[in-house]
N, C-alpha and C positions, 0 to 999 in steps of 0.2 A: 504494500500500500504506500502511496506517495505521502510524504510528510512535509509540513510547513514549519518554518522557523519564525517564532515571534520576533518582531523588530521593534515596534512601538505602538502606543495607543492609536495614533493616527489622527488626532485632532489638529495637530500642527505638523507640517512636513517641511523638509529641506527643499529649497527651490533655487536652482541656478538661473540667474537673470540673464537670459539670452534675448531679451526684447529689444536691445539696442539703446535703451534709455534707463535712467535711474527709476526705481520704484519707491514711492513714499509710503510710510506707515499708513495703513487704512485703504490703500489703493485696491481696487478690484482687479484681479489678475486672471485672465483666461488661461486655463491649463487644459488643453485638449477640449473635451466635451463638457467640462465643468469650470467652476471658478474657484479661486481662493482669495483670501483677503490678507494683504501684507501685514504681518505681525511686527514688522520693523522696517526701517529704511533698508533697501537692498540696492546697492550700486550696480551699475551695468557690469556684467560678467562676474559678479560676486554671488555667493550663496547666502541665502537668508531664510527666514521662516515665513510660511504661509499658513493661515488658518484655513482648514478645509472642512471644518465642522463647527457648528455653533449658530447663534442667532445674531443677525446683524441688521441694522437699519441702513437701507441703500436707496439711492435716487431711483424714482419710478416714473413710468409713463403716466402723465396726468390727463390722459384721455380715456382711461378705463378704470373701473372699480375692481378691486381685488377682494376676494372672499377668503376666509380661513380655509386652508387646504388647497387653494389653487396652486398649480405648478406655475412657476415663473422662470423666465429666461433672461439672460444678460444680453442686451443689445450693445455690443462693444462700440459700434460707430456712434450711437447716441448716448453712450455712457449712462444707461438706465435699465431698470427692470421692465419687462414686457410680458404679456401673456401670449405673445405670438410664438408658436412653436417654430423650431428651425434655428433660432438663435441659440446661444450657449446655455445649457441648463444651469440654473442658479440654485433652485431648491423649491420650497413651498412656503406660502404665506401663513403667518401665525396670528395675525391680527387684521381685521377688516381695514381696507383703505378705500376712502371715497374716491369717486372719479377724478375730482380736482386735486386730490392729494399728490404731493410731489416726492414722498418717501414711503417705503413699505418695510415692515419687519419680516425678515425671511430666515427660515432655518436652512442654511446651506448644507448640502450633503453630496 
């Protein structure tokens, strides 16, 4: 039977910044099909920490209401959460957001 080796809890991961620009604490960082939130400043080409689990308040589309449990996605070009599938999966909403609201509380996973 195949075996796995425990590495870490996985709430925060090491991330090597190959984006070509510095990343600031709190920045949303697309990582493949998911997002992470910078847990510290990460200089270009340096390795730093990304939160990949937890609840965060993030900028959100102000043309749509969000309900608790809605899946939301990160629109990297617009730098905001959206309900439009096809963007980068961000997580799910933990608190209702009115249509005109500009931020949403999201459990990233």
